[in-house]
C-alpha positions as CSV (number, residue, x, y, z in Angstrom):
1,M,191.2,241.9,230.6
2,A,192.5,242.6,227.1
3,N,192.3,239.7,224.6
4,F,195.7,238.0,224.1
5,T,194.9,237.5,220.4
6,H,195.7,241.2,219.9
7,A,199.3,240.4,220.8
8,D,201.6,241.3,217.9
9,S,204.8,240.0,219.4
10,I,206.2,237.8,222.1
11,A,206.7,240.9,224.2
12,D,203.0,241.6,224.0
13,L,202.2,238.0,225.1
14,R,204.6,238.5,228.0
15,R,202.6,241.6,229.1
16,Y,199.3,239.6,228.9
17,A,200.8,236.8,230.9
18,R,202.1,239.2,233.5
19,A,198.7,240.7,233.9
20,R,197.0,237.3,234.4
21,L,199.5,235.6,236.8
22,P,200.4,236.2,240.4
23,K,203.7,238.1,240.7
24,A,205.5,235.1,242.2
25,V,204.4,232.8,239.4
26,F,205.2,235.2,236.6
27,D,208.7,235.9,238.1
28,F,209.3,232.1,238.4
29,F,208.7,231.8,234.6
30,D,210.3,235.1,233.7
31,G,213.3,235.4,236.0
32,G,216.9,234.3,235.9
33,A,219.7,233.6,238.3
34,E,221.1,236.3,240.7
35,T,221.6,239.6,238.8
36,E,220.1,238.1,235.6
37,T,223.2,239.2,233.6
38,T,223.2,236.0,231.5
39,L,219.5,236.2,231.0
40,T,219.9,239.8,229.7
41,R,222.9,238.8,227.5
42,N,220.9,236.1,225.8
43,V,218.5,238.8,224.5
44,S,220.9,241.7,223.9
45,D,223.6,239.7,222.1
46,L,221.0,238.4,219.6
47,A,219.7,241.9,219.2
48,D,223.2,243.2,218.4
49,M,223.6,240.8,215.5
50,V,222.7,242.4,212.1
51,L,221.1,240.7,209.1
52,V,222.4,241.9,205.7
53,P,219.7,241.5,203.0
54,R,220.1,240.6,199.4
55,Y,217.7,242.0,196.8
56,F,216.6,241.1,193.3
57,V,216.0,237.6,194.6
58,D,212.8,235.8,193.9
59,V,211.2,235.3,197.3
60,E,207.6,235.0,196.1
61,R,207.4,231.4,197.3
62,R,209.3,230.6,200.5
63,D,210.2,227.2,202.0
64,L,210.4,227.4,205.8
65,T,210.9,223.6,206.3
66,T,213.9,221.8,207.6
67,T,214.7,218.5,209.2
68,I,215.2,217.9,212.9
69,L,216.8,214.6,214.0
70,G,216.2,213.3,210.5
71,R,212.5,214.1,210.4
72,P,210.6,217.0,208.6
73,A,209.7,220.1,210.6
74,A,207.5,222.9,209.4
75,F,210.1,225.5,210.4
76,P,213.3,225.4,212.5
77,L,211.9,225.6,216.0
78,I,211.6,223.2,219.0
79,V,209.4,223.9,222.1
80,A,211.7,223.5,225.1
81,P,211.0,221.7,228.3
82,T,209.4,223.9,231.0
83,G,208.8,222.5,234.5
84,L,205.5,223.2,236.4
85,A,204.0,224.9,233.4
86,A,200.5,224.3,234.8
87,L,201.2,227.1,237.3
88,G,200.5,229.3,234.2
89,W,197.4,227.4,232.9
90,P,195.7,224.1,233.8
91,L,197.1,221.2,231.9
92,A,199.5,223.5,230.2
93,D,201.8,220.6,229.1
94,I,199.1,219.1,227.0
95,A,198.3,222.5,225.5
96,L,201.9,223.1,224.6
97,A,202.2,219.7,223.0
98,R,199.1,220.2,221.0
99,A,200.2,223.6,219.8
100,A,203.6,222.3,218.8
101,T,202.0,219.4,216.9
102,A,199.7,221.7,215.1
103,A,202.7,223.9,214.2
104,G,204.6,220.8,212.9
105,I,207.5,221.0,215.3
106,P,208.9,218.9,218.2
107,F,208.0,219.4,221.9
108,I,210.3,218.4,224.7
109,V,208.4,217.2,227.8
110,S,210.0,218.2,231.1
111,T,210.8,215.7,233.8
112,S,209.0,218.2,236.1
113,S,205.9,218.4,233.9
114,S,202.6,219.1,235.7
115,V,200.9,216.4,233.6
116,R,202.2,212.8,233.5
117,L,204.1,212.0,230.3
118,E,201.6,209.3,229.4
119,E,198.7,211.8,229.5
120,I,200.7,214.3,227.4
121,A,201.3,211.6,224.7
122,A,197.6,210.6,224.8
123,G,196.4,214.2,224.7
124,A,198.5,215.2,221.7
125,P,198.1,212.4,219.0
126,G,200.8,212.6,216.4
127,A,203.1,214.8,218.4
128,R,206.8,214.6,218.0
129,L,207.7,214.2,221.7
130,W,211.2,214.2,223.3
131,F,211.6,213.6,227.0
132,Q,214.0,215.8,229.1
133,V,215.9,213.9,231.8
134,Y,218.6,214.8,234.4
135,P,221.4,212.4,235.3
136,Y,220.0,212.1,238.8
137,R,221.7,210.3,241.7
138,D,218.9,207.7,241.7
139,R,219.6,205.8,238.5
140,E,216.6,203.6,238.9
141,L,214.4,206.7,239.0
142,V,215.9,207.8,235.7
143,R,215.6,204.4,234.2
144,S,212.0,204.2,235.2
145,L,211.3,207.6,233.6
146,I,213.1,206.7,230.4
147,K,211.2,203.4,230.2
148,R,207.9,205.2,230.5
149,A,209.0,207.5,227.6
150,L,210.0,204.6,225.5
151,D,206.7,202.8,226.2
152,C,204.9,206.0,225.0
153,D,207.0,206.0,221.8
154,F,208.9,209.2,222.5
155,E,211.3,210.0,219.7
156,A,214.3,211.1,221.7
157,I,215.6,212.1,225.1
158,A,217.3,215.4,226.0
159,V,219.8,214.9,228.8
160,T,220.1,218.2,230.7
161,V,223.7,218.6,231.9
162,D,223.8,222.1,233.4
163,V,222.1,221.5,236.8
164,P,224.7,219.8,239.1
165,M,222.8,222.0,241.7
166,L,220.1,224.6,241.4
167,G,221.1,228.1,240.6
168,H,220.1,230.9,242.9
169,R,217.1,232.7,241.5
170,S,216.8,236.0,243.3
171,R,213.3,236.9,242.2
172,D,212.0,233.6,243.7
173,H,213.9,234.3,246.9
174,H,212.4,237.8,247.2
175,N,208.9,236.5,246.4
176,R,209.3,233.6,248.8
177,F,208.4,231.4,245.9
178,T,208.4,227.7,246.9
179,V,206.6,224.5,245.9
180,P,204.0,224.6,247.3
181,L,203.4,228.4,247.3
182,V,203.8,229.9,250.8
183,P,200.9,232.2,251.8
184,T,202.1,235.9,251.9
185,P,200.2,239.2,251.9
186,R,201.2,239.7,248.3
187,L,200.1,236.2,247.2
188,A,196.8,236.7,249.0
189,W,196.3,240.0,247.1
190,D,197.2,238.3,243.8
191,V,194.8,235.4,244.5
192,M,192.0,238.0,244.7
193,R,193.3,240.1,241.8
194,C,194.0,237.2,239.4
195,A,190.5,235.7,239.3
196,G,191.0,233.6,236.2
197,W,194.2,232.1,237.5
198,T,192.7,231.4,240.9
199,T,189.7,229.7,239.4
200,G,192.0,227.4,237.5
201,I,193.9,226.4,240.6
202,L,190.7,225.8,242.6
203,R,189.3,223.6,239.8
204,H,192.4,221.6,239.0
205,G,194.5,221.8,242.2
206,V,198.0,223.1,242.9
207,P,200.2,221.6,240.1
208,K,202.6,218.8,241.1
209,M,205.5,217.3,239.4
210,Q,203.2,214.6,238.2
211,N,205.8,212.2,236.7
212,F,207.2,211.6,240.2
213,V,203.7,211.1,241.7
214,D,203.0,208.4,239.2
215,G,206.4,206.9,239.7
216,G,205.4,205.9,243.1
217,H,207.2,208.6,245.1
218,G,204.1,209.9,246.9
219,A,201.8,212.8,246.2
220,K,202.9,215.4,248.7
221,V,204.2,218.5,246.8
222,E,206.8,219.2,249.4
223,S,208.3,215.7,249.2
224,L,208.3,215.8,245.4
225,A,210.3,219.1,245.4
226,Q,212.6,217.5,248.0
227,L,213.0,214.4,245.8
228,M,214.0,216.4,242.8
229,T,216.5,218.7,244.5
230,S,218.1,216.0,246.6
231,N,218.7,214.0,243.4
232,M,220.7,216.7,241.6
233,N,224.0,215.1,241.0
234,P,227.2,217.2,241.2
235,A,229.2,214.0,240.8
236,S,227.8,213.2,237.3
237,T,230.4,212.7,234.5
238,W,230.5,211.6,230.9
239,D,230.4,208.1,232.2
240,D,226.7,208.6,233.1
241,L,225.9,208.6,229.4
242,R,226.8,204.9,229.3
243,W,224.0,203.7,231.5
244,I,221.6,206.2,230.1
245,R,222.3,204.8,226.6
246,D,221.8,201.3,227.9
247,A,218.3,202.4,229.0
248,W,217.5,204.4,225.9
249,P,218.0,202.8,222.4
250,R,216.8,205.8,220.5
251,K,218.3,209.2,219.7
252,I,220.0,211.3,222.5
253,V,220.5,215.0,222.6
254,L,222.5,216.9,225.3
255,K,221.0,220.1,226.6
256,G,223.1,222.7,228.3
257,I,226.4,222.7,226.3
258,L,228.3,226.0,226.3
259,S,231.9,225.1,225.4
260,A,233.6,223.9,222.3
261,A,235.4,221.3,224.4
262,D,232.1,219.8,225.6
263,A,230.7,220.0,222.1
264,S,233.7,218.1,220.7
265,R,233.3,215.4,223.3
266,A,229.6,215.1,222.6
267,A,230.4,214.5,218.9
268,A,233.1,212.0,219.8
269,E,230.6,210.1,222.0
270,G,228.4,209.7,218.9
271,L,225.4,211.6,220.3
272,D,222.7,212.8,217.9
273,G,222.4,216.4,218.8
274,L,223.1,219.1,221.4
275,I,221.3,222.2,222.5
276,V,223.5,225.2,223.2
277,S,221.8,226.4,226.3
278,N,222.5,228.2,229.6
279,H,219.1,227.1,231.0
280,G,217.6,230.4,230.0
281,G,220.0,232.3,232.3
282,R,218.6,230.4,235.3
283,Q,221.7,228.6,236.4
284,L,225.2,230.2,236.1
285,D,224.9,234.0,236.2
286,G,227.8,235.7,234.4
287,G,228.1,233.0,231.9
288,P,228.1,233.6,228.1
289,S,225.0,234.2,226.0
290,T,224.2,231.1,223.9
291,V,224.5,232.9,220.6
292,S,228.0,234.2,221.5
293,V,229.4,230.6,221.8
294,L,227.3,229.1,218.9
295,P,229.9,229.7,216.2
296,E,232.8,228.1,218.0
297,I,230.6,225.1,219.0
298,L,229.6,224.6,215.4
299,H,233.3,224.8,214.4
300,A,234.2,222.2,217.0
301,V,231.6,219.6,216.0
302,K,232.3,219.9,212.3
303,G,228.9,218.7,211.4
304,G,229.2,215.5,213.5
305,L,225.8,216.1,215.1
306,E,222.9,218.5,214.9
307,V,223.2,221.7,216.9
308,Y,220.2,223.6,218.3
309,I,220.2,226.7,220.5
310,D,217.9,228.3,223.1
311,G,218.1,231.4,225.1
312,G,216.7,234.8,224.2
313,I,214.7,233.7,221.1
314,R,211.8,236.1,221.0
315,S,211.1,236.6,217.3
316,G,211.2,235.1,213.9
317,T,214.2,237.3,213.1
318,D,216.1,235.7,216.0
319,I,215.3,232.3,214.6
320,A,216.7,233.4,211.2
321,K,219.9,234.8,212.8
322,V,220.8,231.5,214.6
323,V,219.9,229.4,211.6
324,A,222.1,231.6,209.4
325,L,224.9,231.0,211.8
326,G,224.5,227.3,211.4
327,A,222.1,226.1,214.0
328,R,219.7,223.4,212.8
329,A,216.9,224.9,214.8
330,A,216.1,227.3,217.6
331,S,214.4,226.3,220.8
332,V,212.0,228.4,222.9
333,G,210.7,228.1,226.4
334,R,209.6,231.5,227.8
335,A,207.9,232.5,224.5
336,T,205.4,229.6,224.6
337,L,205.1,229.9,228.4
338,Y,204.0,233.5,228.0
339,G,201.5,232.3,225.3
340,V,200.0,229.4,227.3
341,S,199.8,231.5,230.5
342,A,197.9,234.2,228.6
343,G,195.5,232.0,226.8
344,G,196.0,228.2,227.2
345,E,196.4,226.2,224.0
346,A,195.2,229.0,221.9
347,G,197.8,231.3,223.5
348,A,200.6,228.8,222.9
349,A,199.5,228.5,219.3
350,H,199.4,232.3,218.9
351,A,203.0,232.5,220.2
352,L,204.2,229.9,217.7
353,S,202.2,231.7,214.9
354,I,204.0,235.0,215.8
355,L,207.4,233.2,215.5
356,R,206.5,231.4,212.3
357,T,205.1,234.4,210.6
358,G,208.0,236.5,211.7
359,Y,210.5,233.9,210.4
360,D,208.7,233.7,207.0
361,R,208.7,237.5,206.8
362,T,212.4,237.6,207.6
363,L,213.3,235.1,204.9
364,A,211.5,237.3,202.4
365,L,213.0,240.6,203.6
366,T,216.6,239.2,203.7
367,G,216.4,237.5,200.2
368,A,216.5,233.9,201.4
369,P,213.8,231.9,199.7
370,S,214.3,228.9,201.9
371,T,215.7,227.8,205.3
372,R,218.5,225.9,203.6
373,Q,219.8,229.1,201.8
374,L,220.4,231.0,205.1
375,D,224.1,231.0,205.9
376,A,226.7,233.1,207.8
377,T,227.1,235.6,204.9
378,F,223.7,237.0,205.9
379,V,224.8,238.0,209.4
380,R,227.2,240.5,210.9
381,G,228.4,240.7,214.5
382,A,231.6,240.8,216.5
383,S,231.5,237.0,217.3
384,V,230.2,235.7,214.0
385,I,232.5,233.0,212.8
386,S,231.7,230.7,209.9
387,A,231.6,226.9,210.3
388,D,235.2,226.5,208.9
389,G,236.6,228.9,211.5
390,G,236.9,232.0,209.3
391,R,235.3,235.2,210.3
392,A,232.1,235.9,208.3
393,G,231.5,239.5,209.2
């Protein structure tokens, strides 16, 4: 198999991950909801944006740094929560946390992580860890998860609001992907074909949603999946933030915001940040791309909280575009999943290196010596609106 270190882009890492993983597992990571229209828009709308460079600017020394939730970050990026990441590589959650720590950026631990959150914290000393939670029906379950994150000194929680029920993921349906994996002729072939992946599964076992196992909910994979899906809460409202706040005294970020109205409400509620997200196109198909709604959301919050964005980020140029629009940082999930699936911690680190190097190069080529000097005057696109509501291009 080709060496993932030869990868020159996130697209290259995606190909290496695809070659190493069973089809059902790769599609679980890579796919979106239904026709994948929203998934495609996330990428294409970013690609349609244009950067307008300035020259005769001294860019010999460039400052990539920023602050995220009031603390320094090496460049404007966050590693997003990705459930069951260990389907791609054993102990992938620790590998992702370590890679993010080495890169000087935060990592959001998924509720559905394949490694218990305490082991992630222990395995990545010095990491900036946030914990992703859902407003589940079972409030005591949520409170117990939050308390464990607090006990491990996590910096913030990211409350994911866009899953009142699971979206329909057609690739998973066609592949008969379930937790646990159901034996099929295709899976049997992949088990033989994907020797490295199979060895990892045999050595470490089928990944479980380990935070639920250690929460006293039993070790059966089937019961854990049932526990998670049965706890999705279509009745959740803004009132749920009150009891979540009672349980969590530190900073709170909302993940999954797509409308100016919800963004305004988040600012009015005194939250610390929000992630403009459509769950990577895995929930509502036919919804907007995240970059298309970013300007109106920024206008709505008027600087009242920090705004981050995920969905479609595949390059340093993409990071520069969203930061120029006004996002404090971008967030990536698939990019680092491809990396960790291709080569473990080294693969995740390689993905982050590709993104950081590309961002640095983009700053130089656009004539912006620092992150703080990027603004909406550097970008052109049909939906680009400046923070004060005027059209920037």
